[in-house]
N, C-alpha and C positions, 0 to 999 in steps of 0.2 A: 747472955749466949754462954750456957754447959760444954762446957770441954771436956772429952774424956783423954790420958794417955793409948795411944792402941797396941804402939811399937813403937821401934828402936833404928834410927835410921842405914846401925849396921843390917838388917832385918835382910836390905832394897842391894846387897851388895849379888850373889844371885842371880837375883827375881824383880826385875817394872815393877810386878802385878804383884799383891797382898788378898786376900780379899777374909773379913769380920760380917761378925752377925752381931747386929746393933739392935737393940727394940725388937725378934725380932724381923732386920731387916739387913743382905747382903748389901754391902757395901765395900768399895773395894777401893783401897789405897797400892797409887801409884807413882814410881819414880820416871818424871818430864824428866829432857833429852840434856833441857837444858842443868840441871842436880837437882832442881825442891821437885814439892810433892806434896799432889791433887788427892780429893779425897771425893765419890763420882756413889751414886749410883749401880746396882747391877742387877739390876733386871730389866732384861729387853719387854720395850715400851707393846710392843704387836704383839705376846703373848705372854713371858716376863719367864719365862729362860732367865736361869744361874746367867749371868754376861765370862764367868767366871769363868767356864771351860771356854772360852771362846780364844780365837789366833786374837794377837797385838802383836801390832806392829804401826813403829812411829804414830804413837797416840791410838792408833783406827784399832779397836774393839770392834771385831766383825763375829755374832752372838749363834752358838755350834746347830738350833736350830735350824732356820730359817735367814743365815745370813747379816740378816739385817748392818745395816754400818756406824756406828756412833765414834767419834770425838770425844777420846776425856778433856781433851783441853777445853770444853768449853761443853762436854755436855747432849752437841745436834746430832744434833738424825743424817747420816750421810749419805742417805736415799733418795732424801728432798722431803722423808716427809716430815708434818707439823709440830713434833715432840721433841721429848731433850730428856734428856734421865739431869736428876737432881742432885743436887756438887751439895759437901757439906764443907761445912770452911773446918782449915783443916794450917795447922803447927806446929813450927819446926821450932824444938823451947833445948838447943842446950847437943845430946845426943835425941830427945823424944820427939813420936813425935804423937798430937793431936787431934784431937777430932771432936767436931759437934758433933751430939746424940739427936739430934737428926738432923732433915736436908735444909738448907738453906734457899728464897729466893733469890732471884740467877741478881735484881736490882740492891741487894746486901752486899 
């Protein structure tokens, strides 16, 4: 799996979530409460709104358009809809954060 360096861990000192464009897709990288990092697609499954403009609290992001909520630690929609955000592989190497170019399957 091809990985690219996207950020430094120090970039998250003052904000837990940053969004990047990867191959035309909006991808969010965020620091988890335990200090680790995850990467997740940032397009709401309802109508494609950019979730980076939403409110983030306790790993739950709320869509700014219609209020759909997603758990960024799992990608699951917390409103019971049978949809989920696709994760990207994410690794920390020293101070650098690498993510995959494409989303990964949940069972990978």
